[in-house]
C-alpha positions in Angstrom: 183.7 17.0 72.2 185.8 14.0 70.0 189.3 13.5 70.6 190.5 14.2 67.2 188.7 17.8 67.6 190.4 18.6 71.1 193.7 17.6 69.8 193.1 20.2 67.3 192.2 23.0 69.7 195.2 21.8 71.7 197.7 22.3 69.0 196.0 25.6 67.7 196.1 26.9 71.7 199.9 25.8 71.8 200.8 27.4 68.9 199.2 30.9 69.8 201.1 31.1 73.4 203.8 30.2 71.4 203.3 32.6 68.7 202.7 35.5 71.6 205.5 34.8 73.5 208.1 34.9 70.4 206.6 37.8 69.9 207.3 39.6 73.5 210.9 38.1 73.1 211.4 39.6 70.0 210.8 42.9 71.4 212.7 42.4 74.1 215.5 41.4 71.7 214.7 44.5 69.5 215.0 46.1 72.8 218.2 44.6 73.8 219.5 45.3 70.1 219.2 49.2 70.9 221.3 49.3 74.4 223.9 46.9 72.6 227.1 49.0 72.8 225.7 52.3 74.7 228.2 53.2 78.1 225.1 53.5 80.5 223.2 51.4 82.5 219.5 51.3 81.6 216.1 50.0 83.5 213.2 49.6 81.6 209.7 48.4 81.9 206.9 47.5 79.9 203.3 46.4 81.2 200.1 46.3 80.0 196.8 45.0 81.0 197.8 41.5 79.5 200.9 40.1 82.2 202.0 38.6 79.1 202.7 41.2 77.6 206.1 42.6 80.1 208.6 43.7 79.9 212.0 44.0 82.5 214.7 45.2 82.1 217.5 46.1 84.9 213.6 46.4 86.2 214.5 46.3 89.5 218.1 48.4 89.6 217.7 51.2 92.0 218.2 54.1 89.7 217.9 58.0 90.1 214.8 59.6 89.3 215.1 62.7 89.9 212.5 64.7 88.5 209.9 61.7 87.7 209.6 62.2 92.0 207.1 65.2 91.4 204.3 62.8 89.5 204.7 60.9 93.2 204.9 64.1 95.2 201.6 65.2 93.3 199.6 62.1 93.6 200.3 62.7 97.8 198.9 66.9 97.6 196.4 65.3 95.7 195.3 62.8 98.5 195.3 65.5 100.8 192.6 67.8 98.7 190.7 64.4 98.7 191.0 64.5 102.5 190.1 68.1 102.7 193.3 69.3 104.2 193.8 71.3 100.5 192.0 72.6 97.9 193.3 73.1 94.3 191.8 77.1 94.5 193.3 77.3 98.2 196.2 80.8 98.0 200.3 79.6 98.7 202.6 82.1 99.1 205.6 81.8 97.4 207.6 85.4 98.9 211.3 86.5 97.2 213.2 86.1 99.6 212.1 82.1 98.2 211.8 83.0 94.5 215.4 83.8 94.5 217.5 81.1 96.5 216.5 79.3 93.4 217.8 81.4 90.8 220.4 78.7 90.4 218.3 75.8 89.5 215.3 75.2 86.6 211.6 77.3 87.4 209.2 78.9 85.1 207.4 80.1 88.4 210.5 82.1 89.0 210.6 83.6 85.9 206.8 84.4 85.9 206.6 85.6 89.3 210.6 87.2 89.4 209.3 89.0 93.4 207.4 86.0 94.9 203.6 85.7 94.1 200.2 84.2 95.7 199.1 81.8 93.4 196.5 79.0 93.5 197.8 75.0 94.6 196.6 74.5 91.1 198.6 76.5 89.7 201.6 75.3 91.4 200.8 71.5 90.6 200.3 72.2 87.4 204.5 73.8 86.7 205.3 71.2 89.7 204.5 68.2 86.9 203.8 69.8 83.4 207.0 72.4 83.2 208.9 70.1 86.5 209.6 73.4 88.3 212.0 73.3 90.8 210.8 76.1 93.1 207.0 74.6 92.8 207.9 71.1 94.3 210.4 72.4 97.1 206.8 74.1 98.7 204.9 71.3 97.8 206.9 69.2 99.6 207.2 71.9 102.5 203.1 72.1 101.7 203.3 68.6 102.9 205.8 68.4 105.6 209.0 67.5 103.4 210.3 64.8 101.8 209.4 61.8 104.6 205.6 62.3 104.4 205.3 62.0 100.9 207.5 58.7 100.9 205.5 57.1 103.3 202.3 58.0 101.4 203.4 55.8 98.4 204.8 53.5 100.8 201.4 53.1 102.5 199.4 52.8 98.7 202.1 49.7 98.0 205.1 51.1 96.3 208.2 49.8 98.0 210.5 50.4 96.2 211.4 53.8 95.8 213.7 56.5 98.1 212.5 60.3 98.2 215.1 61.3 100.7 216.1 64.8 99.5 214.2 67.9 97.8 215.2 69.6 94.8 217.2 72.2 96.2 219.3 70.0 98.7 219.6 67.3 96.1 220.8 69.6 93.3 223.6 70.7 95.3 225.9 68.3 95.8 225.6 65.5 92.7 226.0 62.2 95.1 222.6 62.8 96.9 220.5 62.3 93.5 221.3 58.2 93.5 219.7 58.5 97.8 216.1 59.5 95.7 216.2 55.9 93.3 213.1 54.1 92.0 213.1 50.9 89.5 211.5 51.2 86.4 209.5 48.4 87.7 207.8 50.2 90.7 207.8 53.5 88.0 205.3 51.2 85.9 203.2 50.3 89.0 202.1 53.7 90.4 201.3 54.3 86.7 199.0 52.0 86.9 198.2 51.9 89.6 197.0 55.5 89.4 195.3 54.7 86.1 193.4 51.4 87.1 192.8 52.3 90.8 189.6 53.8 91.5 189.7 54.4 95.3 193.3 55.6 95.3 192.5 59.4 94.2 188.9 61.2 93.5 187.3 61.5 90.3 188.2 65.3 90.0 192.1 64.7 91.2 192.6 61.7 89.1 191.6 64.1 85.7 194.1 66.7 86.8 196.5 64.5 87.4 195.9 62.4 84.3 195.5 66.0 82.1 198.5 67.3 83.1 201.2 64.5 83.0 198.9 64.7 79.3 200.5 68.6 78.8 204.1 67.8 79.9 206.1 70.4 78.1 209.2 68.5 78.8 210.8 65.3 77.4 209.7 66.0 73.8 212.6 63.8 72.8 212.3 60.6 74.4 209.0 58.9 75.1 207.0 61.0 72.1 210.2 61.2 70.1 209.4 58.6 67.1 205.8 58.9 68.4 203.1 59.6 66.0 202.1 63.1 66.4 198.9 62.7 67.5 199.9 60.2 70.0 198.1 60.2 73.6 200.9 60.3 76.2 200.6 60.9 80.1 203.9 61.4 81.4 206.7 62.6 83.6 210.6 63.1 82.9 213.6 63.6 84.7 217.3 64.8 83.6 220.7 65.7 85.7 222.3 67.7 83.2 225.9 66.1 83.2 228.9 66.5 85.8 232.1 67.5 84.6 233.1 64.7 83.3 230.8 64.4 81.1 228.6 62.0 83.5 224.7 62.5 83.5 223.1 60.6 86.4 220.1 60.3 85.2 217.5 61.3 81.8 214.6 58.9 82.4 210.7 59.4 81.2 208.1 57.0 82.9 204.3 57.5 81.2 201.0 55.9 79.9 201.0 55.9 76.1 197.3 55.3 74.7 196.9 53.8 71.8 194.7 54.4 68.4 192.8 51.3 69.1 191.9 52.1 72.4 193.8 50.6 74.5 197.1 51.7 76.1 200.4 50.2 78.5 202.9 51.8 80.8 206.8 52.7 79.8 209.7 53.3 82.1 213.0 54.1 81.1 215.5 55.3 83.0 218.9 55.8 81.3 221.2 56.4 84.4 225.1 56.9 84.7 225.5 57.4 80.6 228.4 58.7 79.4 226.5 58.6 75.9 225.2 62.9 74.8 221.6 63.9 75.2 220.9 63.3 71.7 221.4 59.6 72.4 220.0 59.0 76.0 216.7 60.6 74.5 216.8 58.4 71.0 216.9 54.9 73.8 214.1 55.9 75.2 211.7 56.7 71.6 213.4 53.9 70.1 212.2 51.9 73.2 209.1 54.0 73.0 208.7 53.4 69.8 209.3 49.5 69.9 206.7 49.2 72.4 204.2 51.3 70.1 204.7 48.7 67.5 204.1 45.7 68.9 201.0 46.8 70.8 199.4 48.9 67.6 199.6 45.7 65.3 197.9 43.0 68.5 
């Protein structure tokens, strides 16, 4: 290669790298504009297969998960299924006394089975993840031996920046307990990427199950999905604290894998915490960030 050709190639590569850097920096600037003036703390992590296409804003902050941790719980259950300790067809008993004790918590299962029931582990997992069922969540925690068992499994697979301390029942009994169940936006993205890209983590059957359940998530229609095309495919998990008497939202979160029309995908975790904004604004923050990321990756 001649010196003239080598110089041309070098200039081209430097220009290409510089333009990519400017592009990702522009995306960061646009996200910061979304956050500007909002009375809230927001953790953001965006990741793709290209390490240059990575953004983190408050990505290492410990922020409350709320129901996002039902995804982590489901992974721990599926791991036990893959180990032969349980199976998806296995029947789990939920008695009426337990059902009645969750009358103050969100539970589509309680509405479906007000007198208790014996249901399959598959149905229990589906309700817990896609419908964010609190009763189902705590039944699964008990099945595994408590929150400590889930924390241990998540740590073992390499996710360290996370704390799973309280069941839904205990967490929702005291407002401040939600802060003890925390993750970082980076760690949320990391576990999504670990599940989607690591063939050894789950069996093919368990992998297909959790991805499909995440794609069928019914909550958070105005969050990550809010401004995306109607046909967009998103595998995601939400978490929401509601507001306290002072009007403070402890958490309104959405984490997920977003699939683009060109066959690629990216990971997005947005954790909105300690917000004095209304729910519409909190959801719009997530929706606008998701749309900005969608437009960035779709244009590549």
